[in-house]
C-alpha positions in Angstrom: -50.5 34.4 21.7 -50.2 38.2 21.5 -46.9 39.7 22.1 -46.9 42.3 24.8 -46.9 46.0 24.2 -44.2 48.4 25.3 -45.0 50.5 28.3 -45.8 53.6 26.1 -48.0 51.5 23.8 -49.8 50.1 26.6 -50.6 53.5 28.2 -51.6 54.9 24.8 -53.9 52.0 24.2 -55.3 52.3 27.7 -56.1 55.9 27.4 -57.8 55.5 23.9 -59.7 52.5 25.2 -61.2 54.4 28.2 -62.5 57.1 25.8 -64.6 54.5 23.9 -68.4 54.8 24.2 -70.4 51.7 24.8 -71.2 50.0 21.5 -74.8 49.3 22.6 -75.4 53.0 23.5 -74.5 54.3 20.1 -76.4 54.0 16.8 -73.4 55.0 14.7 -69.7 54.6 14.8 -67.9 56.9 17.1 -64.6 58.6 15.9 -63.1 57.0 19.2 -63.5 53.5 17.7 -61.7 54.5 14.4 -58.8 56.0 16.4 -58.6 52.7 18.3 -58.3 50.8 15.2 -55.8 53.4 13.8 -53.7 53.0 17.0 -53.8 49.2 16.9 -52.7 49.4 13.3 -49.6 51.4 14.3 -48.7 48.6 16.8 -48.9 46.0 13.9 -52.5 44.6 14.6 -55.0 44.9 12.0 -58.6 44.4 13.4 -61.3 44.2 10.8 -64.0 46.2 12.7 -65.0 48.0 15.9 -65.9 44.7 17.8 -62.7 43.0 16.9 -60.6 46.1 17.8 -62.3 46.3 21.2 -61.7 42.6 22.0 -58.1 42.8 20.8 -57.5 45.9 23.0 -59.1 44.1 26.0 -56.7 41.2 25.4 -53.7 43.4 24.9 -54.4 45.4 28.1 -55.0 42.3 30.1 -51.4 41.3 29.3 -49.8 44.3 30.9 -46.6 45.5 29.2 -43.1 44.5 28.5 -40.7 45.3 31.5 -37.6 45.4 29.5 
């Protein structure tokens, strides 16, 4: 089970996630995907690629954030 993000982490991730282009619409990697991976790394998560980063971000965003 994933730990919940703080409120500021959640909103930073949500903002970055909304900037991502569709993987199917792009023939090459977008810099936005690399920024998503870097952001997840700062939160202590280490996805191995674009697809894993997107799936991880979706799961984290579905958990909301810590209320404490």
